[in-house]
Structures are given as C-alpha cells and as structure tokens.
N, C-alpha and C positions, 0 to 999 in steps of 0.2 A: 863846575857847570852841571854835571849830572845830578849832584845833590840838590842844587837850586831847582832844577827841572822837576825832580821828584817831589820836593816840598810844594812847589807851585801847583802841580797836578793834584797832589793830595788835598790842597785847599779847595780846588775846584770840585773834586769828587765829594769832599765833605759838604760843601754848600749844596751840591746837587742832591745828595742823599737827604739833607735836611728839608729841601724844598725842590722837588724835581720839576715842577711846572712853574712857568713864569720866567722872568728875566733876572739874571744876575749880572751885576756890574763889578768888574775887577779893575783896579787902577794900579799900575806898576810901571817899572822902568822898561825900556825897550828890549833889553836882552831877555828879561823874564817873559815878556809877551811873546817874543820870537821863540823861546824855548817851549812855551805852552802850545803855540800854534804848531810847531814842529812835532811835538809829542802827539797831540790830538789828531794830526793829519798823517801820522805814521812816517814822518820824515826823520832821517838820521840827524842826531844832535850835532854831528861833525860838520854839517853844512848849514846850520841854522843862521850863520852870519850872512848867508846869501839873501835872507829876508831883510827888508828895510822897514823899520818902525820909526817914524818921526815923532818928535815931542808933541804932545797934545793931540795925537791922531786917534782914530777909532778903528779898532779891529773887532769884528763880530763873527762868532761861530754859533751855528745851531748845533746843539749837543744833546743827545738823548741818554747819555751815560755810557754809551758803547761806541756810537758812530758820531763823528763831527763833520760838519760841512762849513767851509769858509764862505761867508756871505758878504763880508765887507773887510777890506784890508787897507790899513794905513790911510784911512780917509781923513782929510783935514777940511773938507768943505761942507759935508752934510751935518745938519744940526741933530743932536741926539734926540730931541723931541720928535723930529720927523722920522728918524729911524725906528723909534719905538711905536710910532703910530701905524706903520705899515704892517698889514696882515702878512704873516709868514706861514708857510705850509707847516702842518703838525708832524710831518714825517720827513725823513731824508729821501730826497728825490733822485731818481736815476735820470740821466740825460741832462738837458740844459737847466731844468728847474725854473724856467722863466714864468711859470704860473699860467693861468688861463689867459688866452689872448682875447682882446676885445674884438668882437666881430660885428661889423655893421652890414646892413643890407645894401646891395648894389642896385 
C-alpha cells in the first residue's frame, strides 16, 4: 500500500509540475483515491480505510503543490460540468472557506 501511495502521489506531483495551473482529472480505483487523499491531507495511511469512496464518485482537492484542501468528497450527485464551472478561491483559505456571502439591503 505504501508503494502504491508513493506512485500515485508521484503521478500527481509530476502532473502538477508540468502544469501547475488549471484542473487535473485523475481516474482510479477507490483505494488509490483514498491513499491520495490521506497523503495530501497528512493522514496516516494506517487509517485510510476509514475513508469511503464509492464507484463513479467525485473527490476533489485544491492543491498548490504544498498544501491540499478537500473541497468535495465521495460525491455521486453533482455533475462534473457544474463542479468545474464554479469559481474557486486561488489560495488555501483559513476558516470556513465559504467564500463571499451575498448581502442584500434590508
């Protein structure tokens, strides 16, 4: 499992170094995705099976090459086109990261 995790993270880092901006799409088996999520979120691989990845689900991380932020996990409802259309912050946020709230006049 450790070797698989290292290979998958190496692939992500390679893709990121080739093109650091934009969106990368990786398709894999559930255990590989769980190992990637665990690694990028600094979780111990010993406990990666506590994560659940269903077939054909979408998991999304914002990653700047150093810090990862889990923004969508095991989603089976949202369409990929809708996910990619949403504007995302360009940096890792502290706190809730909900973005700017829409404020109306009272």
